[in-house]
N, C-alpha and C positions, 0 to 999 in steps of 0.2 A: 278779258282773259284770252290768252292764246291757247286754244284747245289742241291745235296741232302740236305745239311745243309740249303741252301737258301729256298728250298721248305718246309722243316720241320719248319723253323721259321715262314713262312706264315701260315702253318697248326696250329701251336701253337696260333698264333694271331687270327685265325678264331674262336676259341672257345670263346674268349672274344667278338669278333666282333658280334657273333651270339646272344649275350645277351643284346646288347646296345639298349636302348629305342629309339623310333622314334624321340623324340625331339633332342637327341644328334646327331643322324645321319643327321637330317635335318639342324641342326646348322653347322655341318661340310660342308654340301653342300653350305650353305650360305657363309661360310668363303672361300670356294674354288672359288665360283663365284666372290666374292669381290677381292680375290687375283689375279685372272686372269685378271680382269678389270684393277687393279692397275699396273700390270706388262705387259700390252699388248705391249708396245713399245719394251721391251726386247724380248718378244715372236716373234714379227714381225722381229726384227733384226736377230735372230737366224734362222728364217724361210727363210729370204732373203739369208743368207749364204747357206742354203740347196738348195734353188732354183738355185742359181748361179752355185753350183757344179753339180746339176742335168743337167742343160743346157750344161755345159762344158763337161759332160760325155756323152752327146748325148742320154739321156734317152728318151723314147717314150713320145709323147705329152700327152697321157692319164695319165701317171704317174705324169708328171709335173703338170697337172691340179689338180690331187688329192692331190698333195703335198702342194699346195699353201694354206697358212693360213693368211688371211687378216681380215680387220675389219668386213666384211660381214660374214665370217666364225665364227669369235668370237661372233658376235651377235646371230647367229644361235645356237651356243653352250650355250650361256648364257640363251637364250630362252628355250633351252632344260632343263637346270638345273632348271629354274623357273617352268617349267611344271612338272618336277620330284617332286619338293617340294609340288605341289598341289595335287599329287596323294596319295591315301590312303596307309597306311603302308601295305606292302605285307606280313609282318611277324606276327606270333602269331594269325593268323586267324583260327577259328574253322570251318573246312569244314564238319565235321560230329560229332554229339554227339548222341550216341546210348547206351541205357541201355540194356545190354545183359541179365541181371537178376537183381533182387533187390540187390542194393548195389554194383553192378559190372557195371561200366560205361566206355565206349570206346570213346575216342576223337581222331579225325584226325586233326592235327594242322600244319600249314605251318611253315617252318624253312628254313634258308639259305642252299645252297648246300655246301658251305665251302670255298675251294680254287679253283678259276677259272683261268686257264691259257689261255690267248688269244694271238694268233699270227696273226698279221694283216699287211696290206699292207702299202702303202706310206702315207695314210691319217693321219696326226697328230691329227685331230679333233676326230678321232676314239678313241685315247687314253683317251681323256676327257670323251667322251660318255661312254666308257666301265667302267672306274674307278668310275664315279659318279653313274652309275647304280648298280655297285657292292656295293658301300657304302649304297645306299638306301635299297638294298635287304640284307644287313648284311653279304656280302661275302668279302673275301680278294682276291686281284687280282695280278697275275703275268703276266706282259705284255712284249711282244717282237714285236717292230715295225720294219718297213723296214729301212735298213741302209741309204737309201737316205734321210730319215727324222731324222737322228740321233741327230742333234743339237736341232731341234724343240722338239722332243720327250723328250730329256733330260731336257730342261728348263721347259716344261709342267709338267713332273714328279716331279721335285724339288718343283715347286709352289704348286702342289696338295698335295704332302706329307707334306710339311711344314704347310700348312693351315689345313690339316686334323689332324695332331698331336696336333696343338694348340687348336683344338676344342675338343680333348679328344679321338680321335681314337687311337687304339693300335699300337705300333711299328709293322712294317711289314704288315700294312693293304694294302699297295701297294708296288710292287717290279718291277723294270725295268731291263730287260735283254738286254744288249747292244751288244752282240756278236752273230753272226750267229751260231757259234759252240754250243751256249747255247741251241738251239732248240733241237738238238739230245740228249742232256743231260736231259733237262727238261721232255721230253716225256717218260723218264724212271722212273720218280719220282711218280710212281703210288700209293705209300703209303701215299703221302702227297697232291698231286693234285687230286681234285675230278672230274674236268671236263675240257676238252680242247675244245677251239673254234678256229680252224684255219680258217683264211679268206684269200683265194687266189685261185689259179687255182685248177681245179678238180684233176690234177695229184698231187699237193701239199697236198691236203686234203687226198687223198688216201694213200700217203706216211705216213702221220701222223697216219692214222687208222691202217695201216699195221705194224707199228713199235712201237705201244704203247698199254699198257694194260689199259690206262685211257679211260673212256668213251669220245667219240668225238661227238660234235655237228657240223656237216658239214656246211660250208658256201662256196660253190664252185662257178663255173661260173654262170653268169647271161645271159643265152641265152633266151631272152624274145621274145614272138611273139604277133602280133596283127592279127586277122583274120577279114577281111572285108567281111561280109556275103552279099548275093544277096539282102537282105532287109535292107541294111545299108542306113543311111542318109549320102550322100556324103560330104556335107559341114561339118557335125559333124566329120566324119571319118578323113578328111584331117587335121582338127584342132587337133584332138587327136594324130594322128601319128606324126605331126610336133613337138608337145610338147614331146611326148615319145622318139623321136629321138634326139632332139636338145636342150631341156631345160637345161640339164647338161649331156653332152655326155659321160663323164668319169664314170658315175655311173653304178652299176650292174643291175639297174632296167630300163635301157634304152632299147628300142625295137631294136632288131637286124634283125629279119626276119619278113616280111610282107606276109601274105597269103591272096589272093584275089579270091573271087568266080568269075569264068569265065563269069557268066551272067552279072556282073556289071563292068567288067574290062575295056571295051572299053570306057565307059563313065567316069569311075573313074580315071584311071591311068594318062591320060594327065593332069587332074586338079591337081592331087597329084604331078606330076613331076614339074609343074610350081611353086608350093609352095616350094618344096624341093630345087629347083634351087636357090631360094632366100636365103635359109638357107645353101647353099654350101654343100649339101648332095650328095655324089656319089651313084648312084643306080646301083646295079647288078641284072640282071633279068634272069629268065629261058627263053627258046626259045619262049614260047607263050607270055611272057611279052614283049620280044624284037620285036614281030610282031606288037605291039601296040605303044610302045614308044622306043626311041633310048636310049640304056644304055649298060653298059658292061655286058658280059655274066657271069652268076653265075656258080659255080661248086658244087659238092657234099660237098666239104670242107667248103664252105661258110655257109652251114646249121649248121655246128658244131662250128662256130666261134663266139666268143664274141669280137666284133670289138672295143668297147669303143672309137669309132671314128665316123666321119661323113660319115658313109657307111651304106647302107640299102640293104638287099637282098630281092627280091620279087619273089614269086612263085604263079602261078595260080592253083587253084584247082576246081574240078567239083562238089564237094559236101562237106557239113560240116563234114562228116565222114572222108574225106581225110585230112581236116585241123586238126582234132583231132588226127588222126594217125601220121601225120607229127610232131605235137607238142610233143606227147608222145614219139616219136622215137628220135628226135633231140634236144628237149628242155632240160633244166637243172632243171626243176621242180621248177622254181623260181616264175615268174609271167607272166600270159598270158591273153589276152583280146579278146573278140569278140565285133565287132561293128555291131549292128543290131537292128531293131525295132520289130523283131519277137520273142515273148516270148518263143515259143517252141524251137527255136534255142538256146536261152539263157540257158534254162534249160538243154538241151542236152550238150552244151559246158561245163557248170559249173559242171555237174555231171560226165562227162567222161574225161575231161582234168585233168591229175594227177599232179597238181602243187600246191605249197603252197598258191598262190594267183591266183584266177580266177575272171576276171573283165568283166563288160559290159559297153560299151560306156564311158570309161574314160582312162586316161593315165596310163601306167604301172609305171610311176614315183611316183605314190601314194604309192608304196610298200616301206614304210619307217616307222620306229618306232615313230618318232615325228609326222608324218602325221596321224598315227593311234591313237594318243593320249597316247602313251606309255612313253612320255618324251624324249626318245632316244632309241637306240638299241645297242646290242653288235654284231649284225650281222643279216643276214637273213638266217634262216636255211632251207635248201632244203631236209633235212631228215624228218622222220616222228616220231622219238622218240628223246628226250622227248618233244621238242618244235618245232614248224613249223612256217615259215614266219618270219616277224620281231620279234626278241627276245627281249622283254622288261623285266619289273620286274617279270611278271608271269613266264617267262622262266628261271629265275635265283633263283627260290625257289623250294624246294621240300616239303615233309611233313613227319611227324612221327606220329605213333599211340601211344597214351597214354592210359593206362588201369588202372583205379582206382578201387580197390577192398577192401574187409574187411575180409581177411582170406579165400577167395575163392580158391578152388582147383579143378583140372580137374576130379579127381576120382569121385567126387560127381555126375558129369554129365555123366561120362562114365558108372557108375553103376546104373544110373536111379534115384538117390536120389534127384536130382534137374534137372530142364530143363530150357533152354533158352527161353526168350519171346521176345527179340529184339524189343524194342520200341525206335523210333527216337524222339529226343527232339528238 
């Protein structure tokens, strides 16, 4: 396959895509939602084949959990599309209107990024989320999913492409890459692809960054923390931690490491252990933790591990500063939470923890584009440019400056014949 030609075709389509009005893009989303519902049995059949193969190949349970696409997942996806439809158009918005001088007006206007290449893991629902977000934001998408979801991704792609074309979207508004070899070829297509979003391990994201000239929006490991402060409400803390660890264990926003202030540990840890036993969570603890509750010993490597499993690492700390230092050292800058009733501690934690999401008294599982009201997300960015946290519509648009004049030239201003007066409208 000629990947340069494939990427160029998407680039050509992106110019038309960028000019489509909101009504057409929304009608395409409605058509896709209807087509997914009408073809759900075919989708479930292809997914069952992928699941059977994954189990026979002895893939890890977290991968199998993410791979499953059932009625519940479909309804979540359809709800996401419905939410997208209700969101205002992210395109053609005037962010700034400034009169530089009489008859010389500057406008800053939102526009699509262009062609977005997304390389994602085993979750086939991600394909729908990404493609529909790209449609709403006027972008073309080139998608590469995991081989373990090959059949599910293929049927979803065909349904979305057919429905989108019938609604008036341009040819090549969506492209599916089906071979792993295509990744190394695509990341060389810097003249046609405007942004790469790799979703996977930190090592994978770093590989993409090191081998491509295309801007990369990183979505790496989700090593999320909860710090139980000495001023925490114990009942509240236990409920939050149980949800953050077990509500959907295969997600990148589940808690992996729990930090507990030593002043509350003797009262808190036995209560937490009783609850987590009911949830079948394996606890690994530092030496001080193991003096209070019976659990497996933790190692330095546990602090760097995204388990995506029913495993929780616990460490005791003597001060909030120690918790913050630990999170900034071992965390992935994804989402971290403090459980406390002390406002000063909340302010310190939120100001000094260097993560895309910092929470008080709530589950890390809230780190999600749909739960933020974004409709869906293409990923959760742990970088600081150009988007951070769950990346929804706002993260998929950029802007351009439009300057409207009437024979204005710079020489007049350089020579003092005219001067700027800068009036915002």
